[in-house]
C-alpha positions in Angstrom: 3.1 13.6 -9.1 1.6 16.7 -8.0 1.5 17.7 -4.1 -2.2 17.5 -3.6 -2.4 14.1 -5.1 0.5 13.3 -2.1 -1.0 15.8 0.3 -4.2 13.4 -0.2 -2.7 10.2 0.2 -1.1 11.2 2.8 -4.7 12.1 4.9 -6.1 8.6 3.3 -3.8 6.8 4.9 -3.5 8.5 7.8 -7.2 8.6 8.5 -9.1 5.4 6.7 -7.8 3.8 9.0 -9.3 5.5 12.3 -12.6 6.2 10.8 -13.4 2.5 9.5 -11.3 0.1 11.6 -14.1 -0.7 14.0 -13.6 -3.6 16.5 -16.7 -5.4 17.4 -17.0 -7.5 20.5 -19.3 -10.1 19.9 -21.9 -11.5 23.0 -19.5 -14.8 22.5 -15.9 -15.5 23.4 -15.0 -14.0 19.8 -13.8 -11.4 18.3 -15.7 -10.1 14.6 -13.7 -7.5 12.6 -16.5 -5.8 10.0 -15.4 -6.1 6.4 -15.4 -2.1 6.4 -12.8 -2.5 9.1 -10.7 -4.7 6.9 -11.5 -2.9 3.7 -10.4 0.1 5.3 -7.4 -1.3 6.7 -6.4 -2.2 3.5 -7.0 1.1 1.8 -5.0 2.9 4.8 -2.2 0.0 3.7 -1.9 0.9 0.5 -2.4 4.6 0.8 0.9 4.6 2.8 2.6 2.6 0.2 1.9 5.0 -2.2 3.2 7.4 0.0 6.6 5.1 0.6 7.0 4.7 -3.2 6.5 8.4 -3.8 9.0 8.6 -1.2 11.8 6.3 -2.8 11.0 8.3 -5.7 11.5 11.3 -4.6 14.8 10.7 -3.2 15.9 8.8 -6.5 15.2 11.9 -8.6 16.9 14.8 -5.5 20.1 13.1 -6.5 19.6 14.4 -10.2 19.7 17.8 -11.0 16.7 20.8 -12.3 14.0 18.2 -11.4 11.3 19.1 -9.2 11.3 17.8 -5.7 8.3 15.4 -5.1 10.1 14.7 -1.8 9.3 18.3 -0.7 5.3 17.8 -1.1 5.8 14.8 1.4 5.0 15.3 5.7 8.1 13.4 6.2 11.2 12.0 3.5 11.7 8.5 5.2 10.1 6.0 3.1 10.5 3.6 6.3 8.0 5.4 8.1 5.4 5.5 5.4 6.2 1.6 4.9 6.0 1.0 9.1 2.6 2.6 8.8 1.0 0.7 6.1 2.4 -2.6 8.2 1.0 -1.5 11.4 -2.3 -0.6 9.8 -2.1 -4.0 7.7 -3.6 -6.5 10.5 -5.5 -8.9 7.8 -2.6 -9.0 4.9 -5.0 -6.6 2.6 -1.6 -4.1 2.0 0.5 -7.8 0.9 -2.3 -9.3 -1.2 -2.6 -5.9 -2.8 1.0 -5.6 -3.5 1.4 -9.3 -4.4 -1.4 -8.8 -6.9 0.3 -6.4 -8.5 2.8 -8.2 -9.3 1.0 -10.5 -10.6 -0.8 -8.5 -12.7 -0.2 -7.4 -16.7 1.6 -3.7 -16.3 -1.2 -2.8 -19.0 -3.9 -3.4 -16.2 -2.5 -1.3 -13.9 -3.1 2.4 -12.9 -0.7 4.7 -12.5 -0.8 4.8 -9.0 -0.8 1.1 -9.1 2.5 1.2 -11.7 4.2 3.6 -9.1 4.0 1.3 -6.1 5.3 -1.5 -8.3 7.8 -0.2 -9.9 9.3 0.8 -6.1 8.7 -3.1 -4.9 8.7 -5.5 -8.1 11.2 -7.3 -9.9 14.6 -7.0 -8.2 13.9 -3.6 -6.4 17.0 -2.2 -4.6 15.3 0.6 -3.3 13.9 -0.9 -0.7 16.4 -1.2 2.2 14.4 -1.2 5.9 12.6 -4.3 7.6 9.2 -2.9 6.7 9.6 -1.7 3.3 11.5 -5.7 2.8 8.3 -7.5 4.7 6.4 -5.9 1.5 9.4 -6.5 -1.1 8.6 -9.9 -0.2 4.6 -9.9 -0.9 5.9 -8.8 -4.6 8.4 -12.1 -5.0 5.6 -13.9 -3.9 3.5 -12.4 -7.0 6.6 -12.8 -9.4 6.8 -16.1 -8.9 3.0 -17.6 -8.5 0.9 -15.9 -9.6 -2.1 -14.4 -8.4 -3.7 -18.3 -6.8 -0.4 -17.7 -5.2 -0.9 -14.5 -3.6 -5.2 -15.9 -2.7 -3.9 -18.6 -0.8 -0.1 -17.0 0.7 -2.9 -14.2 1.7 -5.9 -15.8 2.7 -6.6 -13.8 5.8 -7.5 -10.7 3.4 -11.2 -11.6 2.0 -10.2 -8.5 -0.8 -8.6 -8.4 -4.2 -6.5 -6.0 -6.2 -9.3 -4.2 -7.4 -11.2 -3.9 -4.4 -9.2 -2.5 -2.8 -7.6 -0.4 -5.2 -11.2 0.8 -5.7 -11.7 2.0 -2.4 -8.2 3.3 -2.2 -9.4 5.7 -5.4 -13.2 6.2 -3.3 -10.9 7.5 0.1 -9.1 9.5 -1.9 -12.0 11.7 -3.0 -14.0 11.4 0.2 
């Protein structure tokens, strides 16, 4: 993964939540959160998860000899920081639903970034140690064991599926 992609992921993760997460107070006693804010938070969470996954992969590659260091492209080399950023942004659990559905989706239907994230969090991954990373690894386990239907039911607060979140993530990278 090149430094330009990692830099764009960092920018998306840092800014999308700030620009799209507008909370509108209704005239009644309720609080309404717009669909754009929810999707923006999900996109920011996915961006932070992708950065965390890249940091995990970069740290693993750093141990090898002669390999180019992915980790040198990242602003921080602590994956848990990115996972915490994802958890703090993900107020409707769209990041968790996204990871859950990644595990329930056949590999041939996933994009490169999705496969990278899935490899870090999925199927018995031992590379996730911190509490925020474990929070997301738990969502992956739901997808492994229950499929997409279990993901939809467990993370029903998120109105968006994996494809919608990923397409919004791709659009945010272009902006």
